[in-house]
Structures are given as structure tokens and as C-alpha cells.
N, C-alpha and C positions, 0 to 999 in steps of 0.2 A: 687506310686505317684511321678510324675516327678518334681513338683514344690510344695514348702511348703508356707503357708500363713505368710510370714515374716512381712507384712505390719501391722503397729499398727493403721492405719487409718481404722476405723470401717466400713465405706462404701466400701472401697477397699476389705477388708477382706470378707465382706458379698457377694460382687459380685464374689469373688474367690470361696467361698464355694458353692454358687448357681451354678456356672459354672461347678465345679468339680462334684457336685451331678448329674447335667444333663448329663455330659459326661459319668457318670457311670450308667445312665438310671434310676435315681431316683429323688426324689424331696422332699421338705418340706412336701407336702401333703402325699406322700407315707410313709415317716418316721412317720408322725402323725398317720396315720392309723395303722401302725405296732406297735406303742408305746401306742396307745389308748388315744391320746391327740388331741387337736386342732392343726391345721396348725399354728395358731398364737403362740401357746406354743413353737413350734419348732423354729419359726422365732424369738421369744423373746430371745432365747439362743444366737443368733448371736450378739445381741446388749447389753445384760445384763446377768450377771451370773445366770445360771440355770443348775447346774451340771448334772442332769439326762438327759436333752436334749443335753447338750454339749457332753456327752459320746455317745449318740445315733448318733449324727451327725458325730463325730469323727470315730466311729466304721464303718460307711458306707464309710468313706473316707480312711480307713486303717491307721488312725493316732490316736494319743492320744489327749484328750482334751487339755493337756498341750502344745502339739505341735501347736495347732491352736490358743489357747489363753494363751500364756506363762505369760502374766501379771496377769492373774487370779489365777495362780498356782505358787506363788513365792517360 
């Protein structure tokens, strides 16, 4: 990963995550299918704590959930 999501602005971070997933050829919908949840469940993790989906997103990005959402993991 060349850039990390340092922005604490939720919308900026959400756009960064979406862009990185697209760059890697995946999406919230694909993650949802693989994890057996709705696309909305994956999207929820971007805006509110949802550890299972945070880990799923982070895994696809080659990061840890703490690297993406450091404020959620003090």
C-alpha cells in the first residue's frame, strides 16, 4: 500500500477505502459476498465500529484495522 488513511475525516477516509478497494479489483459488494453479509454491513464499518467488517476490509487492503481506524483501537 503506497498511501495510508491518515485522515480522521470520516468521508475522506471512506473515499480512500473505496478507491483502494477498486484499485485492487474488489468492492464492498464483493467483500459482503465473501463474508456472507450485506453490502450495507460492510459499508457500516467504514462509518461506525464493526470489528468483524473492519478486519475484512483491512485484510483486503493489506493493512490492519488499527492502521485504518486508529481512533477505534487506542
